[in-house]
C-alpha positions as CSV (number, residue, x, y, z in Angstrom):
1,M,25.8,5.9,12.9
2,Q,24.7,2.3,12.9
3,V,22.5,3.1,15.9
4,R,20.8,5.9,14.0
5,R,20.1,3.7,11.0
6,C,18.6,1.0,13.3
7,L,16.5,3.7,15.0
8,T,15.4,5.1,11.7
9,F,14.3,1.6,10.5
10,A,12.5,0.7,13.8
11,T,10.6,4.0,14.1
12,G,9.7,3.9,10.4
13,L,8.3,0.4,10.8
14,V,6.2,1.6,13.8
15,E,5.0,4.6,11.8
16,C,3.9,2.5,8.8
17,L,2.4,-0.2,11.2
18,C,0.3,2.2,13.3
19,F,-0.7,5.0,10.9
20,A,0.0,4.8,7.2
21,G,-2.6,2.4,5.9
22,A,-5.3,3.0,8.5
23,V,-8.0,3.7,5.9
24,F,-8.0,0.0,4.8
25,G,-9.4,-0.9,8.2
26,W,-12.6,0.7,7.0
27,A,-14.8,-2.4,7.8
28,S,-14.0,-2.0,11.5
29,L,-14.7,1.7,11.5
30,V,-18.0,1.3,9.6
31,F,-19.2,-0.9,12.5
32,V,-18.6,2.0,14.9
33,L,-20.1,4.6,12.5
34,K,-23.3,2.6,12.2
35,T,-23.5,2.4,16.0
36,E,-23.1,6.2,16.1
37,G,-26.0,6.6,13.5
38,Y,-24.0,7.9,10.6
39,F,-26.2,8.0,7.4
40,S,-29.0,6.3,9.5
41,S,-31.6,8.5,7.8
42,L,-31.1,6.4,4.7
43,C,-32.5,3.3,6.4
44,V,-36.1,2.7,5.5
45,N,-38.8,0.2,6.6
46,T,-39.8,-2.3,3.9
47,T,-42.1,-5.3,3.8
48,G,-40.3,-8.6,4.0
49,V,-41.2,-11.8,2.1
50,N,-43.5,-13.0,5.0
51,G,-45.3,-9.6,5.3
52,T,-43.3,-8.3,8.3
53,L,-41.6,-5.0,8.4
54,V,-37.8,-5.1,7.7
55,L,-35.3,-2.3,8.1
56,D,-33.6,-1.8,4.8
57,C,-30.2,-0.1,5.2
58,S,-28.9,-0.6,1.7
59,G,-28.8,3.2,1.1
60,Q,-26.6,3.5,4.2
61,D,-24.3,0.8,3.0
62,E,-24.1,2.5,-0.4
63,Q,-22.9,5.7,1.2
64,F,-20.3,4.0,3.3
65,S,-19.1,2.1,0.2
66,L,-18.9,5.5,-1.7
67,V,-16.8,7.0,1.1
68,F,-14.3,4.1,0.9
69,T,-14.3,4.2,-3.0
70,I,-13.4,7.8,-3.0
71,A,-10.8,7.4,-0.2
72,S,-9.1,4.4,-1.9
73,F,-9.1,6.3,-5.3
74,I,-7.5,9.3,-3.6
75,N,-5.0,7.0,-1.9
76,N,-3.7,5.9,-5.2
77,F,-4.4,8.8,-7.6
78,L,-2.7,11.4,-5.5
79,T,0.4,9.2,-5.3
80,L,1.3,10.6,-8.8
81,P,1.6,14.3,-7.7
82,N,3.0,13.1,-4.4
83,G,5.7,11.2,-6.3
84,F,6.6,14.3,-8.3
85,L,6.7,16.3,-5.1
86,Y,8.9,13.8,-3.4
87,D,11.3,13.5,-6.3
88,H,11.6,17.3,-6.7
89,F,11.5,18.7,-3.2
90,G,12.8,15.7,-1.2
91,T,11.8,14.0,2.0
92,T,11.3,16.9,4.5
93,V,8.8,18.8,2.3
94,A,6.9,15.7,1.3
95,R,6.6,14.5,4.9
96,L,5.5,17.9,6.2
97,L,2.7,17.9,3.7
98,A,1.8,14.3,4.6
99,I,1.6,15.1,8.3
100,L,-0.5,18.2,7.7
101,V,-3.0,16.3,5.4
102,Y,-3.2,13.3,7.8
103,T,-3.8,15.4,10.8
104,I,-6.6,17.4,9.1
105,G,-8.2,14.1,8.2
106,T,-8.2,12.7,11.7
107,L,-9.5,16.0,13.1
108,L,-12.4,16.0,10.6
109,V,-13.4,12.5,11.8
110,A,-13.0,13.6,15.4
111,F,-15.4,16.5,15.0
112,S,-17.9,14.7,12.7
113,S,-21.2,13.3,13.9
114,S,-24.3,11.7,12.6
115,A,-25.6,15.1,11.6
116,L,-22.2,15.9,9.9
117,A,-21.7,12.5,8.3
118,F,-20.7,14.2,5.0
119,L,-17.4,15.1,6.7
120,L,-16.4,11.5,6.3
121,F,-15.8,12.0,2.6
122,P,-12.9,14.6,2.9
123,A,-11.7,13.1,6.2
124,L,-11.0,9.5,4.9
125,S,-9.6,10.9,1.7
126,F,-7.1,13.1,3.7
127,V,-6.2,10.2,6.0
128,A,-5.5,8.0,2.9
129,A,-3.5,10.7,1.0
130,G,-1.4,11.5,4.0
131,G,-0.8,7.8,4.9
132,I,0.5,6.8,1.4
133,L,2.9,9.7,1.4
134,L,4.3,8.6,4.7
135,L,4.9,5.2,3.2
136,I,6.6,6.6,0.1
137,T,9.0,8.6,2.2
138,N,9.8,5.6,4.4
139,M,10.5,3.1,1.7
140,Q,13.9,4.7,0.9
141,V,15.1,3.4,4.4
142,G,15.7,0.1,2.5
143,N,18.7,1.9,0.8
144,L,20.5,2.0,4.2
145,F,20.6,-1.8,4.3
146,G,22.0,-2.8,0.8
147,S,21.7,-6.5,0.5
148,H,18.3,-6.5,2.4
149,R,16.9,-3.6,0.5
150,S,13.9,-5.5,-1.1
151,T,13.1,-7.3,2.2
152,I,12.8,-3.9,4.0
153,I,10.7,-2.3,1.3
154,T,8.3,-5.2,1.4
155,L,8.4,-5.2,5.2
156,Y,7.3,-1.6,5.3
157,N,4.5,-2.3,2.8
158,G,3.4,-5.2,5.0
159,A,3.4,-2.8,7.9
160,F,1.3,-0.4,5.8
161,D,-1.2,-3.2,5.3
162,S,-1.2,-4.2,9.0
163,S,-2.0,-0.7,10.0
164,S,-5.6,-1.3,8.9
165,A,-5.9,-2.9,12.3
166,L,-5.7,0.6,13.8
167,F,-9.5,1.0,13.3
168,L,-10.0,-2.4,15.1
169,V,-8.4,-0.7,18.1
170,V,-10.7,2.2,17.7
171,K,-13.7,-0.2,17.5
172,L,-12.6,-2.1,20.6
173,L,-12.0,1.1,22.5
174,H,-15.4,2.4,21.5
175,E,-17.0,-0.8,22.8
176,S,-15.1,-0.1,26.1
177,G,-16.5,3.4,26.4
178,V,-13.9,5.5,24.7
179,S,-15.5,7.9,22.3
180,L,-14.8,8.1,18.6
181,R,-13.7,11.8,19.1
182,A,-11.2,10.9,21.8
183,S,-9.6,8.2,19.7
184,F,-9.1,10.5,16.6
185,L,-7.9,13.4,18.7
186,F,-5.2,11.2,20.0
187,L,-4.3,10.2,16.4
188,S,-4.1,13.9,15.6
189,F,-1.7,14.5,18.5
190,C,0.6,11.8,17.2
191,G,1.6,14.2,14.4
192,I,4.3,15.4,16.8
193,I,6.0,12.0,16.7
194,H,6.0,12.2,12.8
195,L,7.6,15.7,13.0
196,F,10.3,14.3,15.3
197,R,11.2,11.6,12.8
198,T,11.2,14.0,9.9
199,F,13.8,16.3,11.4
200,F,16.0,13.9,13.4
201,L,15.9,10.5,11.7
202,L,15.4,11.1,8.0
203,P,17.4,13.0,5.3
204,K,16.3,16.4,4.0
205,M,16.4,15.1,0.4
206,F,17.0,11.4,-0.3
207,I,18.9,8.3,0.8
208,P,21.0,7.3,-2.2
209,Y,21.4,3.8,-3.6
210,P,23.9,2.3,-3.7
211,L,24.9,4.0,-0.5
212,P,28.2,5.9,-0.7
213,D,30.8,5.6,2.1
214,P,30.8,7.7,4.3
215,Y,27.2,8.8,4.4
216,T,25.3,10.8,7.0
217,Y,21.8,12.2,7.3
218,G,19.5,13.9,9.8
219,V,20.7,16.3,12.5
220,S,24.4,15.5,13.1
221,C,26.5,17.4,15.6
222,G,29.7,15.6,14.7
223,K,32.5,17.1,12.7
224,L,32.4,16.9,8.9
225,T,34.9,14.5,7.2
226,K,37.0,15.7,4.3
227,S,34.6,14.0,1.8
228,S,31.7,15.7,3.6
229,R,33.3,19.1,3.2
230,R,33.7,18.3,-0.4
231,A,30.0,17.6,-0.6
232,V,29.2,20.9,1.2
233,A,31.3,22.7,-1.4
234,N,29.2,21.2,-4.1
235,G,26.0,22.5,-2.5
236,N,24.9,19.4,-0.6
237,A,25.6,19.7,3.1
238,E,23.7,16.6,4.0
239,E,24.0,13.7,1.6
240,V,27.6,12.6,0.6
241,V,27.9,11.5,-3.0
242,A,30.8,9.4,-4.1
243,F,32.6,10.7,-7.2
244,N,34.5,8.4,-9.5
245,T,35.7,10.0,-12.7
246,E,37.1,6.7,-14.0
247,K,33.7,4.9,-14.1
248,P,31.7,5.7,-17.2
249,V,28.4,7.3,-16.7
250,E,25.5,5.0,-17.8
251,K,22.7,6.5,-19.8
252,V,19.6,6.7,-17.5
253,K,16.2,6.2,-19.1
254,T,13.9,9.2,-19.1
255,F,10.7,9.2,-17.2
256,R,8.8,9.0,-20.5
257,E,10.7,6.0,-21.6
258,C,9.9,4.3,-18.3
259,A,6.2,5.1,-18.7
260,M,6.1,3.7,-22.3
261,S,8.0,0.5,-21.6
262,R,6.5,-3.0,-21.7
263,F,7.4,-3.6,-18.0
264,F,5.4,-0.5,-17.0
265,V,2.3,-1.5,-18.9
266,C,2.4,-5.2,-17.7
267,H,3.1,-4.1,-14.1
268,L,0.2,-1.6,-14.2
269,L,-2.2,-4.4,-15.5
270,W,-0.9,-6.8,-12.8
271,L,-1.5,-4.3,-10.0
272,S,-4.8,-2.9,-11.3
273,V,-6.7,-6.2,-11.5
274,M,-5.6,-7.5,-8.1
275,Q,-6.1,-4.1,-6.4
276,L,-9.7,-3.9,-7.8
277,R,-10.4,-7.4,-6.3
278,H,-9.1,-6.3,-2.9
279,Y,-10.9,-2.9,-2.8
280,L,-14.2,-4.4,-3.7
281,F,-13.8,-7.1,-1.0
282,I,-12.9,-4.5,1.7
283,G,-15.6,-2.1,0.6
284,T,-18.4,-4.7,0.6
285,L,-17.2,-6.9,3.5
286,N,-19.7,-5.5,6.0
287,P,-22.8,-6.1,4.0
288,M,-21.5,-9.4,2.7
289,L,-21.0,-10.7,6.3
290,Q,-24.4,-9.4,7.3
291,R,-25.9,-11.3,4.4
292,L,-24.1,-14.6,5.2
293,A,-24.7,-14.2,9.0
294,G,-28.4,-13.6,8.4
295,G,-28.2,-10.1,9.9
296,E,-27.0,-11.3,13.4
297,S,-25.0,-8.3,14.7
298,S,-22.9,-10.2,17.2
299,L,-21.8,-12.7,14.6
300,V,-20.9,-9.9,12.1
301,S,-18.9,-8.2,14.8
302,Q,-17.0,-11.4,15.5
303,Y,-16.0,-11.8,11.9
304,I,-15.1,-8.1,11.5
305,N,-12.8,-8.5,14.5
306,A,-11.3,-11.7,13.0
307,F,-10.7,-9.9,9.7
308,A,-9.0,-6.9,11.4
309,I,-6.8,-9.2,13.6
310,T,-5.6,-11.1,10.5
311,Q,-4.5,-7.7,9.0
312,L,-1.9,-7.5,11.7
313,C,-0.2,-10.4,10.1
314,G,0.6,-8.4,7.0
315,V,3.9,-7.2,8.6
316,L,4.8,-10.9,9.1
317,C,3.9,-12.0,5.6
318,A,5.5,-9.3,3.6
319,P,9.2,-10.0,4.4
320,W,8.8,-13.5,2.8
321,N,8.3,-11.8,-0.5
322,G,11.3,-9.6,0.1
323,L,13.4,-12.6,0.9
324,I,12.3,-14.2,-2.4
325,M,13.5,-11.1,-4.3
326,D,16.8,-10.8,-2.3
327,R,17.7,-14.5,-2.3
328,H,20.4,-14.0,-5.0
329,K,22.2,-11.3,-3.1
330,G,25.8,-12.2,-2.4
331,K,25.9,-15.0,-5.0
332,P,28.3,-14.7,-7.9
333,R,26.8,-13.5,-11.2
334,A,27.3,-15.2,-14.6
335,P,29.9,-13.5,-16.9
336,G,28.3,-10.5,-18.5
337,E,25.2,-10.6,-16.4
338,S,24.1,-7.3,-14.9
339,E,22.8,-6.9,-11.4
340,Q,19.4,-5.6,-12.7
341,E,19.0,-8.8,-14.8
342,V,19.6,-11.0,-11.7
343,D,17.1,-8.8,-9.8
344,L,14.5,-9.2,-12.5
345,R,15.0,-12.9,-12.7
346,A,14.5,-13.2,-9.0
347,S,11.3,-11.2,-9.2
348,V,9.5,-13.7,-11.5
349,L,8.8,-16.1,-8.7
350,S,7.4,-13.3,-6.5
351,L,5.2,-12.0,-9.3
352,F,3.9,-15.5,-10.1
353,L,3.1,-16.4,-6.4
354,T,1.3,-13.1,-5.9
355,S,-0.9,-13.7,-8.9
356,L,-1.7,-17.3,-7.7
357,Q,-2.6,-16.1,-4.2
358,C,-5.0,-13.6,-5.7
359,V,-6.9,-16.3,-7.7
360,L,-7.1,-18.5,-4.6
361,F,-8.3,-15.6,-2.4
362,S,-10.9,-14.6,-5.0
363,I,-12.3,-18.2,-5.2
364,C,-12.7,-18.3,-1.4
365,A,-14.3,-14.8,-1.4
366,A,-16.8,-15.9,-4.1
367,T,-17.9,-19.0,-2.1
368,P,-21.0,-18.1,0.0
369,Y,-20.1,-20.1,3.1
370,L,-19.5,-18.1,6.2
371,P,-16.9,-20.3,8.1
372,L,-14.8,-20.3,4.9
373,Q,-14.3,-16.5,5.2
374,Y,-11.7,-17.1,7.9
375,L,-9.5,-18.7,5.2
376,T,-10.5,-15.8,2.9
377,F,-9.2,-13.3,5.5
378,I,-5.8,-15.2,5.7
379,L,-5.4,-15.4,1.9
380,Q,-6.4,-11.7,1.6
381,V,-3.8,-10.4,4.0
382,L,-1.1,-12.7,2.5
383,N,-1.9,-11.6,-1.0
384,R,-2.2,-7.9,-0.2
385,S,1.2,-8.0,1.6
386,F,2.8,-9.6,-1.4
387,L,1.0,-7.3,-3.8
388,Y,2.0,-3.9,-2.4
389,G,5.5,-5.0,-1.2
390,G,6.2,-6.6,-4.6
391,N,4.9,-3.5,-6.4
392,A,7.3,-1.1,-4.7
393,A,10.2,-3.6,-4.8
394,F,9.8,-4.3,-8.5
395,I,9.6,-0.6,-9.4
396,S,12.8,0.0,-7.4
397,L,14.7,-2.6,-9.3
398,A,13.2,-2.3,-12.8
399,F,13.4,1.5,-13.2
400,P,16.1,4.2,-12.4
401,P,16.1,5.3,-8.7
402,C,15.8,9.0,-9.8
403,H,12.3,8.2,-11.2
404,F,11.1,6.0,-8.3
405,G,8.6,8.5,-6.9
406,K,7.2,9.4,-10.3
407,V,6.9,5.8,-11.6
408,Y,5.4,4.6,-8.3
409,G,3.0,7.5,-8.3
410,L,2.0,7.0,-12.0
411,V,1.4,3.3,-11.5
412,M,-0.7,3.9,-8.4
413,A,-2.6,6.8,-10.0
414,L,-3.6,4.8,-13.1
415,S,-4.5,1.8,-11.1
416,A,-6.8,4.1,-9.0
417,V,-8.7,5.0,-12.2
418,F,-9.3,1.3,-12.7
419,S,-10.3,0.8,-9.1
420,I,-13.3,3.2,-9.6
421,L,-15.0,0.2,-11.1
422,Q,-15.6,-1.1,-7.6
423,Y,-18.5,1.4,-7.1
424,P,-20.5,0.4,-10.2
425,C,-19.9,-3.2,-9.2
426,F,-21.3,-2.5,-5.8
427,A,-24.3,-0.7,-7.4
428,L,-24.9,-3.7,-9.7
429,V,-24.9,-6.1,-6.8
430,K,-27.3,-3.9,-4.8
431,G,-29.6,-3.4,-7.8
432,A,-29.9,-5.9,-10.7
433,L,-28.3,-8.8,-8.7
434,G,-30.6,-8.3,-5.7
435,G,-27.8,-8.2,-3.2
436,D,-26.1,-11.4,-4.3
437,P,-22.5,-10.7,-5.4
438,F,-21.8,-14.3,-6.7
439,Y,-21.7,-13.4,-10.4
440,I,-19.5,-10.3,-9.7
441,N,-17.1,-12.4,-7.7
442,V,-16.9,-15.0,-10.5
443,G,-16.2,-12.3,-13.0
444,L,-13.4,-10.8,-10.8
445,T,-11.9,-14.3,-10.3
446,L,-11.6,-14.7,-14.1
447,L,-10.3,-11.2,-14.4
448,S,-7.5,-11.9,-11.9
449,L,-6.1,-14.5,-14.2
450,V,-4.9,-11.6,-16.4
451,A,-2.3,-10.9,-13.7
452,F,-0.2,-13.9,-14.9
453,I,0.8,-11.9,-18.0
454,H,3.3,-9.9,-16.0
455,P,5.5,-12.7,-14.5
456,L,5.4,-14.4,-17.9
457,S,6.6,-11.2,-19.6
458,V,9.5,-10.7,-17.2
459,Y,10.5,-14.4,-17.5
460,L,10.6,-14.1,-21.3
461,H,12.6,-10.9,-21.1
462,C,15.2,-12.5,-18.8
463,R,15.4,-15.6,-21.1
464,S,15.9,-13.4,-24.1
465,L,18.8,-11.6,-22.3
466,A,20.4,-14.9,-21.3
467,S,20.0,-16.1,-24.9
468,Q,21.6,-13.0,-26.3
469,R,24.5,-13.2,-23.8
470,A,25.1,-16.8,-24.8
471,K,25.1,-15.9,-28.5
472,N,27.6,-13.1,-28.0
473,K,29.9,-15.4,-26.0
474,A,29.7,-18.0,-28.8
475,T,30.5,-15.4,-31.4
476,S,33.5,-14.0,-29.5
């Protein structure tokens, strides 16, 4: 059984690392698409400052930015119905839908062309929607490893971020002579691997937390234990639930109560402002580098490759956030202190560091100095890994497990609505600001300071609980 759990963990990590977040490698794919002539009809000849003819491709850049804006919006907004689907129908149904949608997206890219460039709009949206659903169904694997639960959740989210390097591989293969169609047909064929994991290495419904003993999942040819037969008799032939009639049943918050709580609102604000900063950076990276490099194509390609390579480090950065959140595991709790209270107190440092990283990343991104962008790439991948890993881990410990899919989906969906602001920001830079994003970057840097409200709110909540506990102890 331990071998199966390790195999589930390892294959899930590979799945998230190689497929789930591919859409965020958009900057690398854009370079290939421009080479293939996608939206090239929108490039026009204009007169430069010295009277020479200059090819203006701002219309082409705007279309590529719109493709990414829609895909990133779909990536987050559809997480809400995906969360309801996952909570109601379980892992198998959710993953079958994810594999279908992801495969359709890769096939659309494979059969697109410069004449059918409009296919990029549904294609990238399908890849994004399928990828995030693969991530949602994989995060429950953390439940198999109790004391390292947050570490594994953040590790999977880091792998999700690192999978943006997939499009760098596509770019390098394209430069080596492998066609765009061949690369995406191979990605479509990989759906068979996802199907194998779905039926053999994941549960039909969910992996519970805390994990009952014994517990089995996937296709098992062994004999059922007495407790397993008892579970079968209760209509669940796969997931064994421990019954303890002596332990009082705690009242679980309703989904409405979760959505109306202060934690939810502050967490939504925390995620939204930082996510907008990242989305605008990724969506405008190509034209920004072209501007700083003076239009030198080889130099832009060098920086795009550097950015994509740093994305691979996401899977290395994310576990540090999980270790920060899991550092209290195994330590004795204070009298009367709940496990959730300890978890929340441990999350304060994680939330604060994530907010600080975003401010530093935004300052570097706002500085119009090309060599500094190497540091920007490092801070971006570090902050992005902490952001999404911390997002999932905080939701898993602050809200009831039975609402994880719905709460996670609602947070991502509402943050997606906020992220639509990236397109008017891009239009403002291209229009009124004459292509100079300096003032937009300064505004976003100031906006990212709002993220500090969330760790402060959680800290005050934990201090209030500790104060109340001390008062009750003194009274007794």
